[in-house]
C-alpha positions in Angstrom: 47.5 99.6 73.7 48.9 99.9 77.3 52.3 98.5 78.2 50.7 95.8 80.5 48.7 94.4 77.5 51.9 94.5 75.3 53.8 92.5 77.9 50.9 90.0 78.2 51.0 89.5 74.4 54.8 89.1 74.4 54.4 86.4 77.1 52.0 84.5 74.8 54.7 84.4 72.2 57.5 83.8 74.6 58.7 80.5 72.9 58.7 82.2 69.5 60.8 85.1 70.9 63.2 82.6 72.4 63.6 80.7 69.1 64.0 84.0 67.3 66.7 85.2 69.7 68.5 81.9 69.6 68.5 81.9 65.8 69.7 85.5 65.7 72.6 84.7 68.0 73.5 81.8 65.7 73.5 84.1 62.7 75.6 86.7 64.5 78.4 84.2 65.1 81.3 84.4 62.7 82.3 80.7 62.5 79.1 78.7 62.5 79.1 75.2 61.4 76.8 74.0 58.7 75.2 71.5 61.2 74.5 74.3 63.7 72.9 76.4 61.0 70.8 73.5 59.9 69.7 72.7 63.4 68.8 76.4 64.0 66.8 76.5 60.8 65.1 73.2 61.6 64.0 74.5 65.0 62.8 77.8 63.5 60.8 75.9 60.8 59.2 73.7 63.4 58.1 76.7 65.5 57.0 78.6 62.4 54.8 75.6 61.4 53.1 75.5 64.9 52.6 79.3 64.8 51.1 79.1 61.3 48.7 76.3 62.3 47.7 78.4 65.4 47.2 81.5 63.2 45.0 79.5 60.9 42.8 78.2 63.8 42.6 81.8 65.2 41.6 83.1 61.8 38.9 80.4 61.4 37.5 81.2 64.9 37.6 84.9 64.1 35.8 84.4 60.8 33.1 82.3 62.5 32.7 84.9 65.2 32.4 87.7 62.6 29.7 85.7 60.7 27.7 85.3 64.0 28.1 89.0 64.8 26.9 89.9 61.3 23.9 87.6 61.6 23.1 89.0 65.0 23.4 92.6 63.6 21.0 91.7 60.8 18.5 90.4 63.3 18.9 93.5 65.4 18.3 95.7 62.3 15.2 93.7 61.4 13.8 93.9 64.9 14.6 97.6 65.0 12.6 98.1 61.7 9.7 96.1 63.2 9.9 98.2 66.4 9.8 101.4 64.3 6.8 100.1 62.4 5.0 99.3 65.6 5.8 102.7 67.0 4.3 104.3 63.9 1.2 102.1 64.2 0.8 103.1 67.9 1.1 106.8 66.9 -1.5 106.4 64.2 -3.8 104.5 66.5 -3.3 107.2 69.1 -4.2 109.9 66.5 -7.3 108.0 65.6 -8.3 107.5 69.2 -7.8 111.2 69.9 -10.0 112.1 67.0 -12.6 109.6 68.2 -12.5 111.0 71.7 -12.9 114.6 70.5 -15.8 113.5 68.2 -17.6 111.7 70.9 -17.2 114.5 73.5 -19.3 116.8 71.4 
């Protein structure tokens, strides 16, 4: 994956990175009050909840897309089999016609 794409993905999760960084700074402090820790945890849980809901939506969309692709692939395979059968029928018909033409030329 190229660096532009990585940066684009990081931008999509900019809020989450901000919350993570803020929480990490809070944890790195030596004398942190219980209230500050609670607020940091509360904010992180809130963002995690949103991220989890978004992940579930994305998974649902991905699953639906995969089912559509599998159905389309099955249809393509079925059509390909029919095409091969038709091609075989054309070859057989061509062989019969060639024999007929040779027989009638005599």
